[in-house]
Biopython code that builds the backbone (N, CA, C, O; Angstrom):
import numpy as np
from Bio.PDB.StructureBuilder import StructureBuilder

atoms = [
    (1, "PRO", "N", (105.630, 86.594, 114.433)),
    (1, "PRO", "CA", (104.319, 86.806, 113.302)),
    (1, "PRO", "C", (104.039, 87.413, 111.963)),
    (1, "PRO", "O", (103.062, 88.075, 112.315)),
    (2, "SER", "N", (104.150, 87.644, 110.866)),
    (2, "SER", "CA", (104.137, 88.295, 110.024)),
    (2, "SER", "C", (103.161, 89.737, 109.965)),
    (2, "SER", "O", (101.957, 89.499, 110.066)),
    (3, "ARG", "N", (103.496, 91.035, 109.832)),
    (3, "ARG", "CA", (102.598, 92.184, 109.798)),
    (3, "ARG", "C", (102.678, 92.502, 108.377)),
    (3, "ARG", "O", (103.628, 92.115, 107.696)),
    (4, "THR", "N", (101.500, 93.350, 107.797)),
    (4, "THR", "CA", (101.761, 93.620, 106.516)),
    (4, "THR", "C", (101.534, 95.086, 107.094)),
    (4, "THR", "O", (100.781, 95.422, 108.009)),
    (5, "SER", "N", (102.416, 95.900, 106.293)),
    (5, "SER", "CA", (102.785, 97.636, 106.272)),
    (5, "SER", "C", (101.308, 98.101, 105.397)),
    (5, "SER", "O", (100.644, 97.232, 104.830)),
    (6, "LYS", "N", (100.943, 99.409, 105.373)),
    (6, "LYS", "CA", (99.786, 100.052, 105.067)),
    (6, "LYS", "C", (99.427, 100.044, 103.449)),
    (6, "LYS", "O", (98.388, 100.346, 102.861)),
    (7, "ALA", "N", (100.929, 99.496, 102.888)),
    (7, "ALA", "CA", (101.429, 100.201, 101.619)),
    (7, "ALA", "C", (101.186, 98.903, 100.742)),
    (7, "ALA", "O", (100.809, 98.845, 99.572)),
    (8, "GLU", "N", (101.594, 97.577, 101.874)),
    (8, "GLU", "CA", (100.977, 96.057, 101.198)),
    (8, "GLU", "C", (99.597, 96.141, 100.980)),
    (8, "GLU", "O", (99.126, 96.147, 99.843)),
    (9, "GLU", "N", (98.849, 96.213, 102.101)),
    (9, "GLU", "CA", (97.479, 96.374, 102.394)),
    (9, "GLU", "C", (96.846, 97.082, 101.382)),
    (9, "GLU", "O", (95.926, 96.526, 100.782)),
    (10, "ALA", "N", (97.189, 98.253, 101.075)),
    (10, "ALA", "CA", (96.570, 99.278, 99.376)),
    (10, "ALA", "C", (97.112, 97.908, 98.506)),
    (10, "ALA", "O", (96.250, 97.164, 98.039)),
    (11, "GLU", "N", (98.189, 97.673, 98.350)),
    (11, "GLU", "CA", (98.692, 97.354, 97.257)),
    (11, "GLU", "C", (97.839, 95.870, 96.800)),
    (11, "GLU", "O", (97.631, 95.570, 95.624)),
    (12, "ASP", "N", (97.441, 95.100, 97.888)),
    (12, "ASP", "CA", (96.584, 93.737, 97.753)),
    (12, "ASP", "C", (94.859, 94.593, 97.331)),
    (12, "ASP", "O", (94.132, 94.049, 96.500)),
    (13, "THR", "N", (94.569, 95.471, 97.790)),
    (13, "THR", "CA", (93.119, 95.914, 97.159)),
    (13, "THR", "C", (93.170, 96.716, 95.885)),
    (13, "THR", "O", (92.194, 97.199, 95.310)),
    (14, "ALA", "N", (94.609, 96.809, 95.468)),
    (14, "ALA", "CA", (94.656, 97.555, 94.171)),
    (14, "ALA", "C", (94.491, 97.028, 93.118)),
    (14, "ALA", "O", (94.632, 95.805, 93.099)),
    (15, "CYS", "N", (94.115, 97.772, 91.776)),
    (15, "CYS", "CA", (93.528, 96.934, 90.411)),
    (15, "CYS", "C", (94.525, 96.891, 89.525)),
    (15, "CYS", "O", (94.990, 97.851, 88.910)),
    (16, "VAL", "N", (94.917, 95.548, 89.450)),
    (16, "VAL", "CA", (96.258, 95.723, 88.772)),
    (16, "VAL", "C", (96.085, 96.408, 87.144)),
    (16, "VAL", "O", (97.078, 96.677, 86.469)),
    (17, "ILE", "N", (94.893, 96.599, 86.731)),
    (17, "ILE", "CA", (94.680, 97.632, 85.576)),
    (17, "ILE", "C", (94.983, 99.051, 85.230)),
    (17, "ILE", "O", (95.433, 99.630, 84.241)),
    (18, "CYS", "N", (94.426, 99.508, 86.816)),
    (18, "CYS", "CA", (94.168, 100.845, 87.070)),
    (18, "CYS", "C", (94.916, 101.400, 87.899)),
    (18, "CYS", "O", (95.121, 102.611, 87.986)),
    (19, "GLN", "N", (95.417, 100.459, 88.629)),
    (19, "GLN", "CA", (96.258, 101.026, 90.038)),
    (19, "GLN", "C", (95.451, 101.641, 90.863)),
    (19, "GLN", "O", (95.903, 102.560, 91.547)),
    (20, "GLU", "N", (94.357, 101.332, 90.947)),
    (20, "GLU", "CA", (93.196, 102.254, 91.597)),
    (20, "GLU", "C", (92.955, 101.355, 93.146)),
    (20, "GLU", "O", (93.729, 100.419, 93.346)),
    (21, "THR", "N", (92.125, 101.591, 93.969)),
    (21, "THR", "CA", (91.440, 100.853, 94.946)),
    (21, "THR", "C", (90.553, 100.274, 94.308)),
    (21, "THR", "O", (89.857, 101.077, 93.688)),
    (22, "ILE", "N", (90.138, 98.786, 94.128)),
    (22, "ILE", "CA", (88.888, 98.423, 93.928)),
    (22, "ILE", "C", (87.770, 98.812, 94.360)),
    (22, "ILE", "O", (87.588, 98.626, 95.563)),
    (23, "SER", "N", (86.722, 99.430, 93.618)),
    (23, "SER", "CA", (85.747, 100.034, 94.228)),
    (23, "SER", "C", (84.126, 99.040, 94.080)),
    (23, "SER", "O", (83.143, 98.922, 94.811)),
    (24, "GLU", "N", (84.500, 98.507, 92.821)),
    (24, "GLU", "CA", (83.566, 97.091, 92.903)),
    (24, "GLU", "C", (84.255, 96.079, 92.123)),
    (24, "GLU", "O", (84.596, 96.059, 90.941)),
    (25, "LYS", "N", (84.451, 94.750, 93.631)),
    (25, "LYS", "CA", (85.061, 93.691, 93.180)),
    (25, "LYS", "C", (84.470, 92.755, 91.952)),
    (25, "LYS", "O", (83.266, 92.617, 91.736)),
    (26, "ALA", "N", (85.328, 92.254, 91.332)),
    (26, "ALA", "CA", (85.079, 90.991, 90.530)),
    (26, "ALA", "C", (86.239, 90.159, 90.064)),
    (26, "ALA", "O", (87.255, 90.512, 89.466)),
    (27, "VAL", "N", (85.912, 89.156, 90.411)),
    (27, "VAL", "CA", (86.921, 87.941, 90.328)),
    (27, "VAL", "C", (87.088, 87.036, 89.172)),
    (27, "VAL", "O", (86.135, 86.355, 88.794)),
    (28, "ALA", "N", (88.243, 86.984, 88.585)),
    (28, "ALA", "CA", (88.266, 86.317, 87.096)),
    (28, "ALA", "C", (88.064, 84.503, 87.139)),
    (28, "ALA", "O", (88.870, 83.756, 87.694)),
    (29, "SER", "N", (87.488, 84.292, 86.809)),
    (29, "SER", "CA", (87.123, 82.839, 86.862)),
    (29, "SER", "C", (87.867, 81.732, 85.733)),
    (29, "SER", "O", (87.211, 81.789, 84.692)),
    (30, "PRO", "N", (88.913, 80.839, 85.612)),
    (30, "PRO", "CA", (88.859, 79.909, 86.719)),
    (30, "PRO", "C", (90.368, 80.718, 88.085)),
    (30, "PRO", "O", (90.432, 80.491, 89.293)),
    (31, "CYS", "N", (91.300, 81.598, 87.256)),
    (31, "CYS", "CA", (92.305, 81.656, 88.116)),
    (31, "CYS", "C", (92.097, 82.694, 90.002)),
    (31, "CYS", "O", (92.732, 82.804, 91.051)),
    (32, "GLY", "N", (90.917, 83.161, 89.445)),
    (32, "GLY", "CA", (90.450, 84.180, 91.234)),
    (32, "GLY", "C", (91.282, 85.292, 91.163)),
    (32, "GLY", "O", (91.242, 85.961, 92.195)),
    (33, "HIS", "N", (91.928, 85.665, 90.410)),
    (33, "HIS", "CA", (92.872, 87.173, 90.613)),
    (33, "HIS", "C", (91.483, 88.408, 90.813)),
    (33, "HIS", "O", (90.322, 88.022, 90.672)),
    (34, "GLU", "N", (91.671, 89.271, 91.009)),
    (34, "GLU", "CA", (90.290, 90.358, 91.928)),
    (34, "GLU", "C", (90.850, 91.329, 90.814)),
    (34, "GLU", "O", (92.061, 91.481, 90.653)),
    (35, "TYR", "N", (89.826, 92.022, 90.001)),
    (35, "TYR", "CA", (90.029, 93.026, 89.616)),
    (35, "TYR", "C", (88.739, 94.139, 90.062)),
    (35, "TYR", "O", (87.758, 93.779, 90.712)),
    (36, "ASP", "N", (88.964, 95.538, 89.572)),
    (36, "ASP", "CA", (87.648, 96.385, 89.691)),
    (36, "ASP", "C", (87.007, 95.585, 88.234)),
    (36, "ASP", "O", (87.559, 95.158, 87.221)),
    (37, "TYR", "N", (85.572, 95.627, 88.693)),
    (37, "TYR", "CA", (84.569, 95.218, 87.721)),
    (37, "TYR", "C", (84.307, 96.040, 86.412)),
    (37, "TYR", "O", (83.712, 95.458, 85.505)),
    (38, "ILE", "N", (84.680, 97.286, 86.239)),
    (38, "ILE", "CA", (84.667, 98.205, 84.902)),
    (38, "ILE", "C", (85.844, 97.753, 84.079)),
    (38, "ILE", "O", (85.920, 97.331, 82.925)),
    (39, "CYS", "N", (86.952, 98.020, 85.242)),
    (39, "CYS", "CA", (88.400, 97.422, 84.351)),
    (39, "CYS", "C", (88.416, 96.017, 83.806)),
    (39, "CYS", "O", (88.836, 96.069, 82.650)),
    (40, "ILE", "N", (88.155, 94.887, 84.136)),
    (40, "ILE", "CA", (88.557, 93.336, 83.768)),
    (40, "ILE", "C", (86.974, 93.458, 83.072)),
    (40, "ILE", "O", (87.002, 92.501, 82.299)),
    (41, "LEU", "N", (85.808, 94.004, 82.935)),
    (41, "LEU", "CA", (84.805, 93.917, 82.327)),
    (41, "LEU", "C", (85.375, 94.570, 80.780)),
    (41, "LEU", "O", (85.260, 93.814, 79.816)),
    (42, "THR", "N", (86.038, 96.084, 80.522)),
    (42, "THR", "CA", (87.035, 96.605, 79.297)),
    (42, "THR", "C", (87.392, 95.637, 78.722)),
    (42, "THR", "O", (87.000, 95.151, 77.661)),
    (43, "TRP", "N", (88.459, 95.208, 79.695)),
    (43, "TRP", "CA", (89.549, 94.112, 79.329)),
    (43, "TRP", "C", (89.345, 93.168, 78.344)),
    (43, "TRP", "O", (89.852, 92.940, 77.246)),
    (44, "VAL", "N", (88.477, 92.679, 79.016)),
    (44, "VAL", "CA", (88.304, 90.984, 78.373)),
    (44, "VAL", "C", (87.423, 91.486, 76.794)),
    (44, "VAL", "O", (87.518, 90.702, 75.850)),
    (45, "GLU", "N", (86.647, 92.723, 76.613)),
    (45, "GLU", "CA", (86.239, 92.760, 75.265)),
    (45, "GLU", "C", (87.468, 92.646, 74.599)),
    (45, "GLU", "O", (87.436, 91.967, 73.573)),
    (46, "VAL", "N", (88.732, 93.227, 74.981)),
    (46, "VAL", "CA", (89.783, 93.236, 73.973)),
    (46, "VAL", "C", (90.686, 92.229, 73.882)),
    (46, "VAL", "O", (91.310, 92.212, 72.821)),
    (47, "LYS", "N", (90.957, 91.351, 74.703)),
    (47, "LYS", "CA", (91.994, 90.200, 75.367)),
    (47, "LYS", "C", (91.249, 89.356, 76.322)),
    (47, "LYS", "O", (91.437, 89.727, 77.481)),
    (48, "PRO", "N", (90.404, 88.262, 76.197)),
    (48, "PRO", "CA", (89.717, 87.724, 77.276)),
    (48, "PRO", "C", (90.508, 86.622, 77.915)),
    (48, "PRO", "O", (90.083, 85.469, 77.985)),
    (49, "LEU", "N", (92.082, 87.145, 78.546)),
    (49, "LEU", "CA", (92.863, 86.768, 78.923)),
    (49, "LEU", "C", (93.103, 87.440, 80.468)),
    (49, "LEU", "O", (93.059, 88.664, 80.592)),
    (50, "CYS", "N", (93.368, 86.532, 81.669)),
    (50, "CYS", "CA", (93.349, 87.255, 82.901)),
    (50, "CYS", "C", (94.978, 88.020, 82.555)),
    (50, "CYS", "O", (95.810, 87.244, 82.083)),
    (51, "PRO", "N", (95.324, 89.158, 82.729)),
    (51, "PRO", "CA", (96.000, 90.436, 83.026)),
    (51, "PRO", "C", (97.335, 89.488, 83.693)),
    (51, "PRO", "O", (98.310, 89.140, 83.026)),
    (52, "LEU", "N", (97.151, 89.214, 84.959)),
    (52, "LEU", "CA", (98.213, 88.493, 85.843)),
    (52, "LEU", "C", (98.786, 87.567, 85.248)),
    (52, "LEU", "O", (99.918, 87.791, 84.821)),
    (53, "CYS", "N", (98.173, 86.242, 85.041)),
    (53, "CYS", "CA", (98.515, 84.527, 84.462)),
    (53, "CYS", "C", (98.302, 84.290, 83.483)),
    (53, "CYS", "O", (98.934, 83.292, 83.139)),
    (54, "LYS", "N", (97.257, 84.968, 82.194)),
    (54, "LYS", "CA", (97.559, 84.858, 81.162)),
    (54, "LYS", "C", (96.237, 83.736, 80.786)),
    (54, "LYS", "O", (95.941, 83.491, 79.616)),
    (55, "VAL", "N", (95.589, 83.177, 81.845)),
    (55, "VAL", "CA", (94.803, 81.865, 81.403)),
    (55, "VAL", "C", (93.389, 82.668, 80.974)),
    (55, "VAL", "O", (92.907, 83.735, 81.353)),
    (56, "ALA", "N", (92.942, 81.631, 79.983)),
    (56, "ALA", "CA", (91.413, 82.454, 79.711)),
    (56, "ALA", "C", (90.433, 82.770, 80.728)),
    (56, "ALA", "O", (90.078, 82.033, 81.648)),
    (57, "ILE", "N", (89.980, 84.094, 80.433)),
    (57, "ILE", "CA", (89.099, 84.164, 81.674)),
    (57, "ILE", "C", (87.230, 83.663, 80.838)),
    (57, "ILE", "O", (86.809, 83.997, 79.731)),
    (58, "GLU", "N", (86.570, 82.854, 81.848)),
    (58, "GLU", "CA", (85.142, 82.389, 80.825)),
    (58, "GLU", "C", (84.118, 83.398, 81.351)),
    (58, "GLU", "O", (82.975, 83.413, 80.895)),
]
sb = StructureBuilder()
sb.init_structure("model")
sb.init_model(0)
sb.init_chain("A")
sb.init_seg("    ")
for serial, (resi, resn, name, xyz) in enumerate(atoms, 1):
    if name == "N":
        sb.init_residue(resn, " ", resi, " ")
    sb.init_atom(name, np.array(xyz, "f"), 0.0, 1.0, " ", f" {name:<3s}", serial, name[0])
structure = sb.get_structure()
């Protein structure tokens, strides 16, 4: 069985924009990547693309 370390678990719950733990989750549509709500809201005002996969966010 595969095991995840605490660091890997923390990485899974960290916002890639601010690198902090996601406090209020927002999911980008259509790709499904997760971000902190405030971070992605601010991000799409400047650039309406997913920071990870560059797909247009709806």
